[in-house]
C-alpha positions as CSV (number, residue, x, y, z in Angstrom):
1,X,21.6,16.6,3.3
2,X,18.1,16.1,1.8
3,X,16.4,12.7,1.7
4,X,14.8,12.1,-1.7
5,X,12.6,9.0,-1.8
6,X,12.2,7.7,-5.3
7,X,9.6,5.3,-6.6
8,X,9.7,3.8,-10.1
9,X,6.3,3.0,-11.6
10,X,3.0,4.4,-12.8
11,X,1.2,4.6,-9.5
12,X,-2.5,4.2,-9.0
13,X,-4.3,6.5,-6.5
14,X,-4.1,3.8,-3.8
15,X,-0.4,3.2,-4.5
16,X,0.5,6.8,-4.4
17,X,-1.4,7.4,-1.2
18,X,0.2,4.4,0.5
19,X,3.7,5.5,-0.5
20,X,3.1,9.1,0.5
21,X,2.0,7.8,3.9
22,X,5.4,6.2,4.3
23,X,7.3,9.3,3.3
24,X,5.2,11.5,5.5
25,X,5.9,9.1,8.5
26,X,9.7,9.4,7.7
27,X,9.4,13.2,7.7
28,X,7.5,13.1,11.0
29,X,10.1,10.8,12.6
30,X,12.9,13.2,11.6
31,X,11.3,16.7,11.6
32,X,14.7,18.4,11.2
33,X,15.4,16.5,7.9
34,X,14.3,17.8,4.5
35,X,12.3,14.9,3.1
36,X,10.6,14.8,-0.3
37,X,9.4,12.2,-2.8
38,X,9.7,11.7,-6.6
39,X,7.5,9.3,-8.7
40,X,9.7,8.4,-11.7
41,X,7.3,7.2,-14.4
42,X,7.9,3.6,-15.5
43,X,6.8,4.5,-19.0
44,X,9.9,6.7,-19.4
45,X,12.8,4.7,-20.9
46,X,15.2,7.3,-19.5
47,X,15.1,6.9,-15.8
48,X,18.3,8.9,-15.5
49,X,16.8,11.9,-17.1
50,X,13.7,11.7,-15.1
51,X,15.6,11.5,-11.9
52,X,18.0,14.3,-12.8
53,X,15.0,16.6,-13.5
54,X,13.7,16.0,-9.9
55,X,16.8,15.8,-7.7
56,X,19.1,18.4,-6.3
57,X,22.9,18.0,-6.0
58,X,22.8,17.8,-2.2
59,X,20.5,14.8,-1.8
60,X,20.6,11.2,-0.7
61,X,18.3,9.3,-3.0
62,X,16.6,6.4,-1.3
63,X,14.9,4.0,-3.8
64,X,11.6,2.8,-2.5
65,X,12.0,-0.6,-4.1
66,X,12.3,-4.0,-2.4
67,X,14.8,-5.4,-5.0
68,X,16.4,-3.0,-7.5
69,X,16.5,-4.6,-11.0
70,X,19.0,-3.7,-13.7
71,X,16.8,-1.0,-15.2
72,X,16.2,0.8,-12.0
73,X,19.7,0.4,-10.6
74,X,21.4,1.5,-13.8
75,X,19.0,4.3,-14.4
76,X,19.4,5.8,-10.9
77,X,23.2,5.5,-11.1
78,X,23.2,7.4,-14.5
79,X,20.9,9.9,-13.0
80,X,23.4,10.6,-10.2
81,X,26.1,11.3,-12.9
82,X,23.8,13.9,-14.4
83,X,23.0,15.6,-11.1
84,X,26.5,16.0,-9.9
85,X,29.0,14.9,-7.2
86,X,26.9,16.1,-4.3
87,X,24.1,13.5,-4.7
88,X,24.4,10.0,-3.4
89,X,22.4,6.8,-3.9
90,X,21.3,4.6,-1.0
91,X,20.6,0.9,-1.3
92,X,17.3,-0.7,-2.0
93,X,15.1,-1.6,1.0
94,X,15.4,-5.4,0.8
95,X,16.2,-8.0,1.7
96,X,15.8,-7.1,5.4
97,X,14.5,-8.9,8.4
98,X,12.1,-6.0,9.2
99,X,10.4,-6.5,5.9
100,X,10.1,-10.2,6.6
101,X,8.5,-9.4,10.0
102,X,5.9,-7.3,8.3
103,X,5.3,-10.0,5.7
104,X,4.7,-12.5,8.5
105,X,2.3,-10.1,10.2
106,X,0.3,-9.7,7.0
107,X,0.0,-13.5,6.7
108,X,-0.9,-14.0,10.3
109,X,-3.6,-11.4,10.0
110,X,-5.3,-13.6,7.4
111,X,-5.6,-16.4,9.9
112,X,-2.7,-18.5,8.7
113,X,-3.2,-22.1,9.9
114,X,-0.7,-24.8,10.5
115,X,-1.6,-26.8,7.4
116,X,-1.5,-23.9,5.0
117,X,1.1,-23.9,2.2
118,X,2.8,-20.5,2.0
119,X,3.9,-18.8,-1.2
120,X,5.7,-15.5,-1.6
121,X,4.6,-13.4,-4.6
122,X,7.3,-11.1,-6.0
123,X,7.3,-8.6,-8.9
124,X,10.1,-10.3,-10.7
125,X,13.1,-9.0,-12.6
126,X,15.5,-9.8,-15.5
127,X,18.3,-9.1,-13.0
128,X,19.6,-12.3,-11.4
129,X,20.7,-10.4,-8.3
130,X,17.1,-9.1,-7.7
131,X,15.7,-12.6,-8.2
132,X,18.2,-14.0,-5.7
133,X,17.1,-11.4,-3.2
134,X,13.5,-12.5,-3.5
135,X,14.5,-16.1,-2.8
136,X,16.5,-14.9,0.2
137,X,13.5,-13.1,1.5
138,X,11.4,-16.3,1.1
139,X,14.1,-18.2,3.0
140,X,14.0,-15.8,5.9
141,X,10.2,-15.7,5.9
142,X,10.2,-19.5,6.0
143,X,12.6,-19.5,8.9
144,X,10.4,-17.0,10.8
145,X,7.2,-19.0,10.2
146,X,8.7,-22.4,10.7
147,X,7.6,-23.8,7.3
148,X,8.8,-23.8,3.7
149,X,8.0,-20.8,1.6
150,X,7.8,-21.1,-2.2
151,X,8.5,-18.1,-4.6
152,X,6.3,-17.1,-7.5
153,X,7.0,-14.2,-9.8
154,X,4.4,-11.9,-11.4
155,X,6.6,-10.9,-14.3
156,X,10.1,-11.3,-15.9
157,X,11.3,-14.3,-13.8
158,X,10.3,-17.9,-13.2
159,X,8.4,-19.7,-11.8
160,X,5.5,-17.5,-12.7
161,X,3.0,-17.1,-9.8
162,X,0.1,-19.1,-11.3
163,X,2.5,-22.0,-12.1
164,X,3.9,-21.8,-8.6
165,X,0.4,-22.0,-7.1
166,X,-0.4,-25.0,-9.3
167,X,2.8,-26.7,-8.3
168,X,2.1,-26.1,-4.6
169,X,-1.4,-27.5,-4.9
170,X,0.0,-30.7,-6.5
171,X,2.6,-31.1,-3.7
172,X,0.2,-30.3,-0.9
173,X,-3.3,-31.5,-2.1
174,X,-6.1,-30.3,0.1
175,X,-4.0,-27.5,1.7
176,X,-5.0,-23.9,1.4
177,X,-2.5,-21.9,-0.7
178,X,-1.8,-18.6,1.1
179,X,0.2,-15.9,-0.7
180,X,2.3,-13.3,1.0
181,X,2.9,-10.3,-1.3
182,X,6.5,-9.1,-1.5
183,X,5.2,-5.8,-2.9
184,X,5.5,-2.3,-1.4
185,X,2.0,-1.1,-2.1
186,X,-1.2,-1.8,-4.0
187,X,-1.1,-1.6,-7.8
188,X,-1.0,-3.6,-11.0
189,X,1.2,-6.3,-9.6
190,X,-0.9,-6.7,-6.5
191,X,-4.0,-7.0,-8.6
192,X,-2.2,-9.7,-10.6
193,X,-1.3,-11.6,-7.4
194,X,-4.9,-11.4,-6.2
195,X,-6.1,-13.0,-9.4
196,X,-3.5,-15.8,-9.7
197,X,-5.6,-18.5,-8.1
198,X,-4.5,-18.7,-4.4
199,X,-7.0,-19.3,-1.6
200,X,-5.9,-16.2,0.4
201,X,-3.7,-13.3,-0.6
202,X,-2.2,-11.0,2.1
203,X,-2.1,-7.2,1.9
204,X,1.1,-5.5,0.5
205,X,3.5,-3.9,2.9
206,X,1.9,-0.4,2.6
207,X,-1.8,0.5,2.5
208,X,-3.5,3.8,1.7
209,X,-5.8,3.7,4.7
210,X,-3.4,2.6,7.4
211,X,-0.2,4.1,9.0
212,X,2.9,2.5,7.6
213,X,4.6,-0.2,9.6
214,X,7.3,1.5,11.8
215,X,9.8,-1.1,10.6
216,X,9.6,0.4,7.1
217,X,10.0,4.0,8.4
218,X,13.2,2.8,10.3
219,X,14.5,1.1,7.2
220,X,14.2,4.1,5.0
221,X,16.0,6.3,7.6
222,X,18.6,3.6,8.0
223,X,19.3,3.5,4.2
224,X,19.6,7.3,4.3
225,X,22.0,7.3,7.3
226,X,24.1,4.5,5.8
227,X,25.1,6.7,2.9
228,X,26.4,9.4,5.3
229,X,28.3,6.8,7.3
230,X,29.9,5.4,4.2
231,X,31.1,8.8,3.0
232,X,32.4,9.8,6.5
233,X,34.4,6.5,6.6
234,X,36.0,7.3,3.2
235,X,36.8,10.9,4.1
């Protein structure tokens, strides 16, 4: 069964190249597997129609999103209905400890010091479940780093990232505010995080000029495989 990786957004050149690097690495890891990618335009209000136009009945759709909000989750599910019974939807990538490990690596690459205050920047969503998943990721990251991690959202949810940075500065005067970006790739949200007022901002999980972390390749393949396992158990 084919693996169709789906992104939801209007990608910049850097974003597109970074995501394609991930999908190419997935295909290289499993050369016997038919792997393809679809960029579903965020400006389209009908995610379901856009997905149905791209997908085939015999496909496992893996959303390349860290936390699937209502719009994405509902749109993809409706898209499945239009494609037919042979297509299946995998879960979103996060929260997952492998993503947390990459987030920690990005922060340590900045030269994270003992006295730094750490904040996790997330895209944000109107979906409470997606918001809770971001806080869970921050909790796991804090456990791995051995220090508290605050969450700030770029859009849709609160606290907004600039407000969270200001709050952290008030609580930890004199400390550097270091932001880890819970974002898959460069783009509008990463640009917003970079301009929010932190002292240091870590790279996103994927970059256009570097190979993707193997943890993320494993994660995409695991999401794909979990769909087959679920359906075999139901059979």
